[in-house]
C-alpha positions as CSV (number, residue, x, y, z in Angstrom):
1,R,16.9,33.4,10.2
2,L,15.3,37.4,10.6
3,P,16.3,40.5,9.9
4,C,17.5,42.5,12.5
5,D,19.1,46.1,12.4
6,D,20.7,46.1,15.9
7,C,22.4,42.8,16.3
8,K,24.9,40.3,13.9
9,L,22.4,37.6,13.9
10,L,18.5,37.2,14.3
11,K,17.2,33.3,14.6
12,V,13.8,32.1,15.4
13,D,12.2,28.6,15.5
14,M,8.3,29.2,16.1
15,D,5.4,26.8,16.5
16,L,2.0,27.4,15.1
17,F,-1.0,25.6,16.7
18,E,-4.4,24.9,16.0
19,D,-5.9,26.8,18.1
20,G,-4.1,29.9,17.4
21,T,-1.5,30.2,19.3
22,V,2.1,30.5,18.3
23,L,5.1,29.7,20.6
24,A,8.7,31.6,19.6
25,V,12.1,30.7,20.7
26,R,14.1,33.7,19.7
27,T,17.9,33.9,19.6
28,K,19.7,36.8,19.2
29,V,23.6,37.5,18.7
30,L,24.9,40.9,19.8
31,D,28.6,40.3,21.5
32,S,26.9,37.8,23.5
33,I,23.7,35.0,23.0
34,F,20.2,36.5,24.2
35,V,17.5,33.5,24.5
36,D,14.1,34.3,25.2
37,T,10.5,32.7,24.5
38,L,7.4,34.2,23.2
39,H,4.4,33.3,23.7
40,G,1.3,34.6,21.7
41,T,-1.5,34.4,19.1
42,Y,-1.6,34.4,15.4
43,V,-4.8,34.9,12.5
44,Y,-4.9,33.8,9.2
45,A,-6.1,35.2,5.9
46,D,-5.2,36.1,2.4
47,S,-2.1,33.9,2.5
48,V,-0.7,36.3,5.3
49,V,-0.1,35.3,9.3
50,K,0.0,38.4,11.4
51,M,1.6,37.5,14.8
52,E,1.1,39.4,18.3
53,L,3.5,38.1,21.0
54,S,4.2,38.7,24.5
55,G,1.8,40.8,25.8
56,N,1.6,42.6,22.2
57,A,5.0,43.9,22.7
58,D,5.6,42.1,19.2
59,H,3.8,42.0,15.9
60,W,5.2,40.1,13.6
61,A,3.6,39.4,9.7
62,F,4.5,36.5,7.3
63,K,3.7,35.8,3.5
64,R,2.7,32.5,3.3
65,D,4.2,30.6,-0.1
66,K,2.4,27.7,-2.2
67,V,3.9,25.1,0.0
68,G,3.8,26.8,3.3
69,N,7.2,28.4,4.1
70,L,6.4,31.7,5.5
71,A,8.3,35.2,4.3
72,F,8.9,38.0,6.9
73,M,7.0,41.1,5.9
74,K,7.8,44.7,7.0
75,S,5.5,47.7,6.2
76,G,3.1,45.1,4.3
77,E,5.1,43.9,2.0
78,I,8.1,40.9,1.8
79,Y,11.4,42.3,3.3
80,R,13.9,41.6,1.0
81,D,17.5,42.0,2.0
82,A,20.3,44.3,0.3
83,D,21.0,41.4,-1.9
84,G,17.0,41.3,-2.5
85,L,16.8,37.7,-0.8
86,K,13.8,37.1,1.8
87,S,13.7,35.8,5.0
88,V,12.1,32.5,5.0
89,M,10.6,30.4,8.0
90,V,10.8,26.8,6.2
91,R,7.7,24.3,7.1
92,F,8.8,21.4,9.0
93,Y,6.0,19.2,9.6
94,K,5.6,17.4,13.2
95,K,3.6,14.1,13.4
96,I,1.9,14.3,16.8
97,L,1.2,10.6,18.3
98,K,-2.0,9.7,19.8
């Protein structure tokens, strides 16, 4: 879940690939549900993953923790909601079958 000022819920499932590309499926809940697929690229430096998605329309940044989870960043800092909680993308490993 990511923060959303103009919706009830914003959920993102994301795959980061070794070639520097990213695929994100974004589900946004307003009065109805909107699902879109975003494609783009990412770079990783100094424990921060920076992404450009869907033709440079969206920019996201995440801070990587010790176990590989990604905390959403806003204005260069880890975002915390009104309760002080971070928006964290939990890392799931996928075994690639050859």
